[in-house]
N, CA and C atoms as a LAMMPS dump frame, in Angstrom:
ITEM: TIMESTEP
0
ITEM: NUMBER OF ATOMS
555
ITEM: BOX BOUNDS ff ff ff
-5.0000000000000000e+02 5.0000000000000000e+02
-5.0000000000000000e+02 5.0000000000000000e+02
-5.0000000000000000e+02 5.0000000000000000e+02
ITEM: ATOMS id mol type element x y z
1 1 1 N 1.182 -1.021 -0.458
2 1 2 C 0.099 -0.103 0.171
3 1 3 C 0.834 1.428 -0.085
4 2 1 N 0.195 2.478 -0.599
5 2 2 C 1.341 3.767 -0.76
6 2 3 C 1.401 4.259 0.466
7 3 1 N 2.027 5.039 1.013
8 3 2 C 2.304 5.835 1.717
9 3 3 C 1.283 7.093 1.636
10 4 1 N 0.42 7.764 2.095
11 4 2 C -0.565 8.31 2.139
12 4 3 C -0.754 9.553 3.041
13 5 1 N -0.977 10.937 2.816
14 5 2 C -1.123 11.809 3.989
15 5 3 C -1.747 12.848 3.59
16 6 1 N -3.112 13.065 4.058
17 6 2 C -3.857 14.323 3.633
18 6 3 C -3.903 15.63 5.277
19 7 1 N -3.384 16.492 5.003
20 7 2 C -2.878 17.26 5.94
21 7 3 C -3.733 19.036 5.701
22 8 1 N -5.172 19.33 6.186
23 8 2 C -5.462 20.704 6.143
24 8 3 C -5.237 21.333 7.238
25 9 1 N -4.634 22.555 6.846
26 9 2 C -4.191 23.506 8.232
27 9 3 C -4.111 24.874 8.112
28 10 1 N -3.735 25.814 8.817
29 10 2 C -3.644 26.798 8.748
30 10 3 C -2.287 27.384 9.223
31 11 1 N -0.983 26.329 8.911
32 11 2 C 0.025 26.434 9.379
33 11 3 C 0.635 26.743 7.771
34 12 1 N 1.82 27.913 8.178
35 12 2 C 2.03 28.323 6.48
36 12 3 C 3.037 27.127 5.689
37 13 1 N 2.673 27.102 4.604
38 13 2 C 3.535 26.028 3.618
39 13 3 C 5.142 26.475 3.042
40 14 1 N 5.767 25.744 3.423
41 14 2 C 7.134 25.817 2.873
42 14 3 C 7.549 24.987 1.797
43 15 1 N 7.327 24.999 0.525
44 15 2 C 7.367 24.04 -0.189
45 15 3 C 8.68 23.231 -0.645
46 16 1 N 9.566 23.994 -0.534
47 16 2 C 10.996 23.785 -0.492
48 16 3 C 11.358 22.676 0.628
49 17 1 N 10.667 22.946 1.98
50 17 2 C 10.951 21.934 3.12
51 17 3 C 10.075 20.497 2.965
52 18 1 N 9.045 21.022 2.225
53 18 2 C 7.878 19.748 2.254
54 18 3 C 8.668 18.738 1.405
55 19 1 N 8.944 19.259 -0.069
56 19 2 C 9.414 18.42 -1.456
57 19 3 C 10.924 17.669 -0.882
58 20 1 N 11.654 18.753 0.547
59 20 2 C 12.672 17.915 0.54
60 20 3 C 12.542 16.637 1.176
61 21 1 N 11.648 16.733 2.336
62 21 2 C 11.249 15.628 3.14
63 21 3 C 9.813 14.73 2.363
64 22 1 N 9.38 14.772 1.403
65 22 2 C 8.848 13.561 0.813
66 22 3 C 9.959 13.014 -0.371
67 23 1 N 9.787 11.351 0.368
68 23 2 C 10.596 10.692 -0.429
69 23 3 C 10.057 9.197 -1.322
70 24 1 N 8.33 9.723 -0.928
71 24 2 C 7.557 8.343 -1.501
72 24 3 C 7.978 7.331 -0.704
73 25 1 N 7.64 6.254 -1.4
74 25 2 C 8.055 4.954 -0.99
75 25 3 C 8.1 3.579 -1.5
76 26 1 N 9.621 2.802 -1.454
77 26 2 C 9.882 1.899 -2.037
78 26 3 C 10.763 1.996 -3.193
79 27 1 N 11.438 0.81 -3.369
80 27 2 C 12.79 1.11 -4.324
81 27 3 C 12.841 1.326 -5.582
82 28 1 N 11.356 0.929 -5.903
83 28 2 C 10.89 1.062 -7.461
84 28 3 C 10.729 2.766 -7.68
85 29 1 N 10.698 3.795 -7.136
86 29 2 C 10.146 5.231 -7.006
87 29 3 C 11.038 5.835 -7.901
88 30 1 N 10.68 5.716 -9.385
89 30 2 C 11.417 6.873 -10.334
90 30 3 C 11.334 8.06 -10.551
91 31 1 N 10.294 8.303 -10.004
92 31 2 C 9.597 9.488 -10.191
93 31 3 C 8.98 10.293 -9.295
94 32 1 N 9.46 11.765 -9.053
95 32 2 C 8.528 12.394 -7.537
96 32 3 C 7.843 13.571 -8.456
97 33 1 N 6.525 14.033 -8.408
98 33 2 C 6.097 15.167 -8.805
99 33 3 C 5.105 15.873 -8.012
100 34 1 N 5.579 17.117 -7.981
101 34 2 C 5.135 18.291 -6.848
102 34 3 C 4.494 19.148 -7.775
103 35 1 N 3.147 19.842 -6.93
104 35 2 C 2.524 20.999 -7.255
105 35 3 C 2.265 22.008 -6.26
106 36 1 N 2.694 23.252 -6.627
107 36 2 C 2.248 24.226 -5.269
108 36 3 C 1.229 25.138 -5.827
109 37 1 N 0.377 25.364 -5.632
110 37 2 C -0.8 26.227 -5.968
111 37 3 C -0.678 27.47 -4.862
112 38 1 N -1.081 28.975 -5.708
113 38 2 C -0.463 30.463 -4.982
114 38 3 C -1.838 31.167 -5.116
115 39 1 N -1.553 31.822 -3.867
116 39 2 C -3.043 32.547 -4.353
117 39 3 C -2.708 33.978 -4.661
118 40 1 N -3.198 34.18 -6.453
119 40 2 C -3.533 34.953 -6.86
120 40 3 C -4.306 35.967 -6.874
121 41 1 N -3.929 36.944 -7.583
122 41 2 C -5.042 38.101 -7.899
123 41 3 C -4.315 39.502 -7.894
124 42 1 N -5.138 40.453 -9.124
125 42 2 C -4.591 41.626 -8.811
126 42 3 C -5.493 42.488 -8.514
127 43 1 N -7.088 41.935 -8.321
128 43 2 C -7.986 43.049 -7.285
129 43 3 C -8.304 42.35 -6.1
130 44 1 N -7.615 41.144 -5.831
131 44 2 C -7.744 41.024 -4.468
132 44 3 C -6.294 41.193 -3.559
133 45 1 N -6.928 41.424 -1.918
134 45 2 C -5.653 41.269 -1.018
135 45 3 C -5.506 40.198 -0.536
136 46 1 N -6.274 39.629 -0.311
137 46 2 C -6.804 37.904 0.363
138 46 3 C -7.835 36.58 -0.309
139 47 1 N -7.289 35.789 0.345
140 47 2 C -8.376 34.364 -0.215
141 47 3 C -8.674 34.321 1.045
142 48 1 N -10.04 33.661 1.868
143 48 2 C -10.149 33.236 2.949
144 48 3 C -11.307 31.821 2.344
145 49 1 N -10.202 30.97 2.663
146 49 2 C -10.804 29.357 2.699
147 49 3 C -11.284 28.487 3.617
148 50 1 N -12.529 27.9 3.689
149 50 2 C -12.954 27.255 4.831
150 50 3 C -13.533 25.987 4.342
151 51 1 N -13.685 24.852 5.552
152 51 2 C -13.91 23.532 4.854
153 51 3 C -14.557 22.882 6.19
154 52 1 N -14.96 21.635 5.841
155 52 2 C -15.741 20.984 6.627
156 52 3 C -14.919 19.619 7.111
157 53 1 N -14.344 20.208 8.275
158 53 2 C -13.346 19.429 8.598
159 53 3 C -14.06 18.025 9.016
160 54 1 N -12.661 16.776 8.579
161 54 2 C -13.469 15.055 8.895
162 54 3 C -13.578 14.899 7.687
163 55 1 N -14.629 15.493 7.208
164 55 2 C -15.17 15.361 5.427
165 55 3 C -14.223 15.631 4.638
166 56 1 N -13.346 16.789 4.455
167 56 2 C -12.413 17.165 3.77
168 56 3 C -11.742 16.168 3.591
169 57 1 N -10.84 15.921 4.619
170 57 2 C -9.518 15.134 4.617
171 57 3 C -10.162 13.804 4.436
172 58 1 N -11.041 12.895 4.338
173 58 2 C -11.977 11.888 3.838
174 58 3 C -12.204 11.448 2.404
175 59 1 N -12.277 12.718 2.504
176 59 2 C -12.787 12.59 0.7
177 59 3 C -11.323 12.938 -0.054
178 60 1 N -10.318 13.836 0.214
179 60 2 C -9.143 13.889 -0.379
180 60 3 C -8.544 12.808 -0.525
181 61 1 N -8.583 12.013 0.851
182 61 2 C -8.143 10.375 1.166
183 61 3 C -8.559 9.296 -0.189
184 62 1 N -9.935 9.467 -0.56
185 62 2 C -10.424 8.551 -1.496
186 62 3 C -9.573 8.987 -2.786
187 63 1 N -9.887 10.229 -3.133
188 63 2 C -9.174 10.604 -4.436
189 63 3 C -7.79 10.177 -4.362
190 64 1 N -6.953 10.24 -3.379
191 64 2 C -6.092 9.637 -3.137
192 64 3 C -5.889 8.147 -4.078
193 65 1 N -6.685 7.731 -2.952
194 65 2 C -6.977 5.976 -3.304
195 65 3 C -6.711 5.847 -4.791
196 66 1 N -7.699 6.462 -5.204
197 66 2 C -8.147 6.145 -6.799
198 66 3 C -6.838 6.422 -7.454
199 67 1 N -6.458 7.391 -7.054
200 67 2 C -5.122 8.082 -7.963
201 67 3 C -3.77 6.832 -7.717
202 68 1 N -3.368 6.16 -6.374
203 68 2 C -2.983 4.936 -6.353
204 68 3 C -3.13 3.997 -7.08
205 69 1 N -4.638 3.738 -7.248
206 69 2 C -5.215 2.299 -8.037
207 69 3 C -4.674 2.362 -9.242
208 70 1 N -4.979 4.088 -9.814
209 70 2 C -4.848 4.095 -11.522
210 70 3 C -3.507 4.141 -11.987
211 71 1 N -2.774 4.853 -11.385
212 71 2 C -1.39 5.053 -11.562
213 71 3 C -0.141 4.13 -10.909
214 72 1 N -0.715 3.523 -10.368
215 72 2 C 0.54 2.43 -9.157
216 72 3 C 1.259 3.517 -8.585
217 73 1 N 0.465 4.505 -7.654
218 73 2 C 1.838 5.179 -6.984
219 73 3 C 2.092 5.011 -5.674
220 74 1 N 3.239 5.004 -5.506
221 74 2 C 3.928 4.147 -4.181
222 74 3 C 3.387 5.356 -3.054
223 75 1 N 3.474 6.509 -3.174
224 75 2 C 3.336 7.45 -2.368
225 75 3 C 2.805 8.92 -2.546
226 76 1 N 1.825 9.495 -1.907
227 76 2 C 1.032 10.761 -2.505
228 76 3 C 0.836 11.406 -0.801
229 77 1 N 0.703 13.157 -0.75
230 77 2 C 0.619 13.579 0.03
231 77 3 C -0.184 14.982 -0.836
232 78 1 N -1.192 15.541 0.307
233 78 2 C -1.789 16.666 -0.415
234 78 3 C -1.728 17.486 1.345
235 79 1 N -1.432 18.583 0.998
236 79 2 C -1.511 19.31 2.302
237 79 3 C -2.273 20.842 1.761
238 80 1 N -3.314 21.268 2.418
239 80 2 C -3.983 22.073 1.836
240 80 3 C -4.747 23.035 2.74
241 81 1 N -4.124 24.523 3.038
242 81 2 C -4.442 25.54 3.638
243 81 3 C -5.373 26.105 3.608
244 82 1 N -5.742 26.437 5.269
245 82 2 C -7.257 26.939 5.432
246 82 3 C -7.121 28.582 6.316
247 83 1 N -8.005 29.321 6.093
248 83 2 C -7.889 30.426 6.595
249 83 3 C -7.871 31.792 5.856
250 84 1 N -7.349 32.793 6.047
251 84 2 C -7.035 33.994 5.443
252 84 3 C -5.84 34.059 4.805
253 85 1 N -5.411 34.146 3.452
254 85 2 C -4.446 34.033 2.852
255 85 3 C -4.468 35.142 2.309
256 86 1 N -2.749 35.899 2.151
257 86 2 C -2.98 36.776 1.252
258 86 3 C -2.407 36.402 -0.262
259 87 1 N -2.266 37.605 -1.121
260 87 2 C -1.882 37.219 -2.624
261 87 3 C -0.437 37.05 -2.428
262 88 1 N 0.028 35.588 -2.937
263 88 2 C 1.499 35.403 -2.98
264 88 3 C 1.679 34.31 -2.16
265 89 1 N 0.866 33.706 -1.031
266 89 2 C 1.09 32.787 -0.082
267 89 3 C 0.498 31.648 -1.053
268 90 1 N 1.547 30.286 -0.318
269 90 2 C 1.356 29.022 -0.82
270 90 3 C -0.079 28.555 -0.265
271 91 1 N -1.45 27.949 -1.294
272 91 2 C -2.609 27.476 -0.863
273 91 3 C -2.328 25.977 -0.738
274 92 1 N -1.944 25.338 -1.849
275 92 2 C -2.11 23.636 -1.659
276 92 3 C -0.675 22.968 -2.298
277 93 1 N -0.371 21.8 -1.53
278 93 2 C 0.711 21.647 -2.166
279 93 3 C 0.698 19.69 -2.038
280 94 1 N 1.039 19.401 -3.128
281 94 2 C 0.647 17.997 -3.579
282 94 3 C 1.667 17.369 -4.303
283 95 1 N 2.331 16.111 -3.68
284 95 2 C 3.327 15.491 -3.631
285 95 3 C 2.962 13.674 -4.153
286 96 1 N 3.597 13.596 -5.387
287 96 2 C 3.06 12.322 -5.684
288 96 3 C 4.264 11.451 -6.141
289 97 1 N 4.49 10.065 -5.886
290 97 2 C 6.144 9.295 -6.466
291 97 3 C 5.208 8.094 -7.169
292 98 1 N 6.146 7.533 -8.61
293 98 2 C 5.556 6.508 -8.971
294 98 3 C 6.838 5.743 -9.455
295 99 1 N 6.905 5.185 -10.27
296 99 2 C 7.69 4.381 -10.604
297 99 3 C 8.236 4.956 -11.987
298 100 1 N 7.657 5.99 -12.96
299 100 2 C 7.676 6.903 -14.246
300 100 3 C 7.065 8.077 -14.116
301 101 1 N 7.608 8.877 -14.777
302 101 2 C 7.395 10.4 -14.779
303 101 3 C 6.43 10.854 -15.347
304 102 1 N 6.045 9.826 -16.355
305 102 2 C 4.283 10.367 -16.758
306 102 3 C 2.955 9.611 -16.149
307 103 1 N 2.905 8.684 -14.976
308 103 2 C 2.42 8.229 -14.185
309 103 3 C 2.066 9.272 -13.02
310 104 1 N 3.579 9.932 -12.446
311 104 2 C 3.569 10.872 -11.796
312 104 3 C 3.123 12.16 -11.866
313 105 1 N 3.055 12.488 -13.002
314 105 2 C 2.884 14.026 -13.91
315 105 3 C 1.053 13.62 -13.564
316 106 1 N 0.438 12.856 -14.616
317 106 2 C -0.65 12.592 -14.257
318 106 3 C -1.759 12.523 -13.092
319 107 1 N -0.821 11.76 -12.256
320 107 2 C -1.311 11.817 -10.656
321 107 3 C -1.503 12.801 -9.975
322 108 1 N -0.876 13.575 -10.056
323 108 2 C -0.399 14.773 -9.762
324 108 3 C -1.692 15.83 -10.322
325 109 1 N -1.593 16.002 -11.817
326 109 2 C -2.537 16.631 -12.1
327 109 3 C -3.874 16.508 -11.844
328 110 1 N -4.304 15.18 -12.148
329 110 2 C -5.557 14.498 -11.097
330 110 3 C -6.258 15.273 -10.27
331 111 1 N -5.235 14.935 -9.081
332 111 2 C -5.096 15.452 -7.633
333 111 3 C -5.692 17.167 -7.802
334 112 1 N -4.462 17.81 -8.53
335 112 2 C -5.039 19.118 -8.247
336 112 3 C -6.478 19.349 -9.022
337 113 1 N -6.697 18.988 -10.24
338 113 2 C -7.665 19.102 -10.721
339 113 3 C -9.21 18.916 -9.967
340 114 1 N -9.211 17.972 -9.617
341 114 2 C -10.061 17.559 -8.492
342 114 3 C -10.533 18.137 -7.243
343 115 1 N -9.045 18.637 -6.1
344 115 2 C -8.989 19.663 -5.508
345 115 3 C -9.457 21.234 -5.924
346 116 1 N -9.242 21.623 -6.925
347 116 2 C -10.101 22.938 -7.806
348 116 3 C -11.608 22.769 -7.813
349 117 1 N -12.109 21.806 -8.303
350 117 2 C -13.68 21.51 -8.646
351 117 3 C -14.652 20.688 -7.33
352 118 1 N -14.027 19.663 -6.882
353 118 2 C -14.552 18.769 -6.519
354 118 3 C -14.612 18.676 -4.718
355 119 1 N -13.2 18.986 -4.211
356 119 2 C -13.108 18.819 -2.625
357 119 3 C -13.998 20.193 -2.075
358 120 1 N -14.522 19.341 -0.621
359 120 2 C -15.239 20.487 0.398
360 120 3 C -14.686 21.647 0.403
361 121 1 N -14.224 22.457 -0.006
362 121 2 C -13.361 23.731 0.114
363 121 3 C -14.497 24.9 0.088
364 122 1 N -14.439 26.069 0.954
365 122 2 C -15.227 27.359 0.481
366 122 3 C -14.478 28.291 0.635
367 123 1 N -14.639 29.095 -0.96
368 123 2 C -13.489 30.474 -0.972
369 123 3 C -14.055 31.408 -1.116
370 124 1 N -13.597 32.615 -0.879
371 124 2 C -14.517 33.739 -0.46
372 124 3 C -12.936 34.949 -0.807
373 125 1 N -13.138 35.563 -1.669
374 125 2 C -12.244 36.591 -2.27
375 125 3 C -12.527 38.072 -1.496
376 126 1 N -11.532 38.589 -0.716
377 126 2 C -11.401 39.747 -0.171
378 126 3 C -10.734 40.798 -0.886
379 127 1 N -11.025 41.77 -1.268
380 127 2 C -11.158 42.858 -2.178
381 127 3 C -10.423 44.035 -1.489
382 128 1 N -9.613 44.869 -2.309
383 128 2 C -8.762 45.872 -1.478
384 128 3 C -9.471 46.749 -1.057
385 129 1 N -11 47.072 -1.684
386 129 2 C -12.166 48.134 -1.889
387 129 3 C -12.946 47.863 -0.266
388 130 1 N -12.364 46.493 0.363
389 130 2 C -13.363 46.104 1.471
390 130 3 C -14.506 45.531 1.267
391 131 1 N -15.024 44.808 -0.025
392 131 2 C -15.773 43.577 -0.445
393 131 3 C -15.053 42.9 -0.337
394 132 1 N -16.254 41.625 -0.21
395 132 2 C -15.826 40.215 -0.297
396 132 3 C -16.603 39.444 -1.149
397 133 1 N -16.706 38.414 -1.459
398 133 2 C -17.848 37.492 -2.475
399 133 3 C -17.021 36.309 -2.225
400 134 1 N -17.782 35.015 -2.38
401 134 2 C -17.63 33.777 -2.526
402 134 3 C -17.04 33.626 -4.069
403 135 1 N -16.343 32.592 -4.121
404 135 2 C -15.637 31.977 -5.665
405 135 3 C -16.637 31.278 -5.85
406 136 1 N -16.846 30.92 -7.378
407 136 2 C -17.811 30.117 -8.199
408 136 3 C -16.685 29.233 -8.635
409 137 1 N -17.125 27.691 -8.966
410 137 2 C -16.347 27.156 -9.991
411 137 3 C -16.348 27.594 -11.29
412 138 1 N -15.216 27.292 -11.757
413 138 2 C -15.228 28.096 -13.362
414 138 3 C -15.774 26.841 -14.08
415 139 1 N -16.228 27.346 -15.126
416 139 2 C -16.841 26.237 -16.374
417 139 3 C -15.809 25.53 -16.359
418 140 1 N -14.519 26.205 -17.059
419 140 2 C -13.178 26.293 -17.198
420 140 3 C -12.807 24.781 -16.329
421 141 1 N -12.741 25.252 -15.054
422 141 2 C -11.836 23.956 -14.409
423 141 3 C -12.851 22.964 -14.324
424 142 1 N -14.008 22.578 -14.244
425 142 2 C -14.912 21.698 -14.58
426 142 3 C -14.862 20.628 -15.777
427 143 1 N -14.77 21.737 -16.597
428 143 2 C -14.694 20.801 -18.113
429 143 3 C -13.194 20.268 -18.1
430 144 1 N -12.303 20.276 -17.318
431 144 2 C -11.08 19.879 -17.742
432 144 3 C -11.24 19.018 -16.583
433 145 1 N -11.804 18.642 -15.543
434 145 2 C -11.89 17.279 -14.804
435 145 3 C -12.686 16.215 -15.575
436 146 1 N -13.44 16.74 -16.482
437 146 2 C -14.334 15.929 -17.205
438 146 3 C -12.93 14.482 -18.191
439 147 1 N -11.913 15.395 -18.325
440 147 2 C -10.935 14.315 -19.421
441 147 3 C -10.382 12.876 -18.808
442 148 1 N -10.861 13.144 -17.492
443 148 2 C -10.478 12.038 -16.75
444 148 3 C -11.226 11.038 -17.062
445 149 1 N -12.308 11.277 -17.294
446 149 2 C -13.644 10.313 -17.978
447 149 3 C -13.566 9.035 -16.955
448 150 1 N -13.25 8.079 -17.32
449 150 2 C -13.65 6.546 -15.944
450 150 3 C -12.171 6.385 -15.396
451 151 1 N -11.249 7.372 -15.502
452 151 2 C -10.014 7.32 -14.575
453 151 3 C -10.732 7.723 -13.182
454 152 1 N -11.668 8.623 -13.197
455 152 2 C -12.309 9.089 -11.829
456 152 3 C -13.374 7.677 -11.488
457 153 1 N -13.42 7.955 -10.164
458 153 2 C -14.721 7.096 -9.743
459 153 3 C -16.231 7.429 -9.955
460 154 1 N -16.155 8.534 -10.332
461 154 2 C -17.559 8.788 -11.038
462 154 3 C -17.745 9.115 -12.159
463 155 1 N -18.937 8.579 -12.734
464 155 2 C -19.142 8.715 -13.836
465 155 3 C -19.777 10.388 -14.256
466 156 1 N -19.428 9.956 -15.92
467 156 2 C -20.022 11.674 -16.017
468 156 3 C -21.272 12.371 -15.799
469 157 1 N -22.303 11.691 -15.527
470 157 2 C -23.59 12.663 -14.426
471 157 3 C -23.419 12.766 -13.01
472 158 1 N -22.686 11.851 -12.334
473 158 2 C -22.484 12.678 -11.028
474 158 3 C -21.205 13.494 -10.974
475 159 1 N -20.499 13.528 -11.484
476 159 2 C -19.46 14.45 -11.865
477 159 3 C -20.001 15.945 -12.382
478 160 1 N -20.851 16.118 -13.236
479 160 2 C -22.003 17.312 -13.034
480 160 3 C -23.004 17.511 -12.12
481 161 1 N -23.212 16.36 -11.562
482 161 2 C -23.84 17.181 -9.803
483 161 3 C -23.29 17.339 -9.047
484 162 1 N -21.816 16.912 -9.079
485 162 2 C -20.676 17.467 -7.96
486 162 3 C -20.421 18.374 -8.245
487 163 1 N -20.341 19.111 -9.541
488 163 2 C -20.157 20.265 -10.313
489 163 3 C -21.429 21.569 -9.236
490 164 1 N -22.391 21.066 -9.709
491 164 2 C -23.514 21.555 -9.44
492 164 3 C -23.5 21.887 -8.014
493 165 1 N -23.245 21.08 -6.84
494 165 2 C -23.441 21.101 -5.738
495 165 3 C -22.343 22.046 -5.019
496 166 1 N -21.214 22.116 -5.833
497 166 2 C -20.052 22.745 -5.3
498 166 3 C -20.388 24.136 -5.265
499 167 1 N -20.616 24.361 -6.843
500 167 2 C -21.468 26.081 -7.238
501 167 3 C -22.84 25.976 -5.971
502 168 1 N -23.628 25.453 -5.707
503 168 2 C -24.494 25.937 -4.776
504 168 3 C -24.145 26.389 -3.324
505 169 1 N -23.207 25.465 -3.279
506 169 2 C -22.419 25.612 -1.991
507 169 3 C -21.808 26.936 -1.668
508 170 1 N -21.116 27.437 -3.076
509 170 2 C -20.606 28.914 -3.09
510 170 3 C -21.609 29.582 -2.998
511 171 1 N -22.245 29.267 -3.722
512 171 2 C -23.404 30.463 -3.429
513 171 3 C -24.032 30.732 -2.007
514 172 1 N -24.102 29.694 -1.322
515 172 2 C -25.208 29.893 0.098
516 172 3 C -23.827 30.06 1.142
517 173 1 N -22.58 29.691 0.735
518 173 2 C -21.715 29.741 1.614
519 173 3 C -21.433 28.716 2.788
520 174 1 N -20.435 28.468 3.128
521 174 2 C -20.312 27.389 4.678
522 174 3 C -21.234 27.542 5.734
523 175 1 N -21.48 28.91 5.975
524 175 2 C -22.103 28.655 7.109
525 175 3 C -23.418 28.632 6.914
526 176 1 N -24.411 28.071 5.478
527 176 2 C -25.57 27.934 5.501
528 176 3 C -25.942 26.264 4.737
529 177 1 N -24.382 25.883 5.356
530 177 2 C -24.503 24.676 4.879
531 177 3 C -23.732 23.387 6.179
532 178 1 N -23.319 22.249 5.77
533 178 2 C -23.342 21.258 7.281
534 178 3 C -22.026 22.331 8.13
535 179 1 N -21.854 23.391 7.678
536 179 2 C -20.492 23.775 8.719
537 179 3 C -21.492 24.052 10.035
538 180 1 N -22.607 24.294 10.185
539 180 2 C -23.302 24.593 11.053
540 180 3 C -23.439 23.51 12.554
541 181 1 N -23.016 22.311 12.072
542 181 2 C -23.021 21.178 12.692
543 181 3 C -21.164 21.157 13.782
544 182 1 N -20.546 21.834 13.039
545 182 2 C -18.973 21.161 13.453
546 182 3 C -18.706 22.968 13.964
547 183 1 N -17.693 22.133 15.037
548 183 2 C -17.53 23.562 15.883
549 183 3 C -16.14 24.079 15.27
550 184 1 N -15.78 25.441 15.066
551 184 2 C -14.774 25.941 14.746
552 184 3 C -13.698 26.642 15.865
553 185 1 N -12.343 26.347 15.572
554 185 2 C -11.78 27.265 16.454
555 185 3 C -11.214 28.718 15.836
C-alpha cells in the first residue's frame, strides 16, 4: 500500500522543505511530481478558505486512493491551507511518487483538478476596496475534470451533479451548509 497523507491546516506551507521531506515509498520510485498552488489576483488582497473538518480529509483521501490504483503510486501527500491567505501565499501542495514520470505527472494533475473542482472547500475573495465575495467554480475547471473520464470514480452524470453541488455551496457559503454542525476554533 502506498504511503498517503492528507493535512488541512492554517500553518504556512514551505514547499522546498516539504519537497525535501517527501521521498515516496519503496525502491521502485523513479519519479516524484509536486505542485504548489499560490493565491493569485490583482484585484484581491486575500483569499479566505473554509472547509468541513473530517469530511474534507476523507474525501481527499478517497481521491488519493483512486490515484494510487490508477497510476500505481507508491506515495502521495496533499496539504491544503485554510484561513485568510494574502496574495502570493502558497495555498496547496501536492506530491506523488511513482515508478515513472508519466504516471507521477498524471496523478499529480488529477489530484489538483479534483481539489480545484470537487473538494469541499469554500473560498471567499477579499478585495482591496473592502468588499468580499464567494468564489464560484469556473466552467473551464469543471470541463477540465471531464478529461479524466473513467479514470475517476465518478460517472459523467455524478461529476456534473458534484460540480452543481459545489456551485450551490459557493452561492450559499459554508455557514448555510453542514458547517453549522461543526465547531470551529
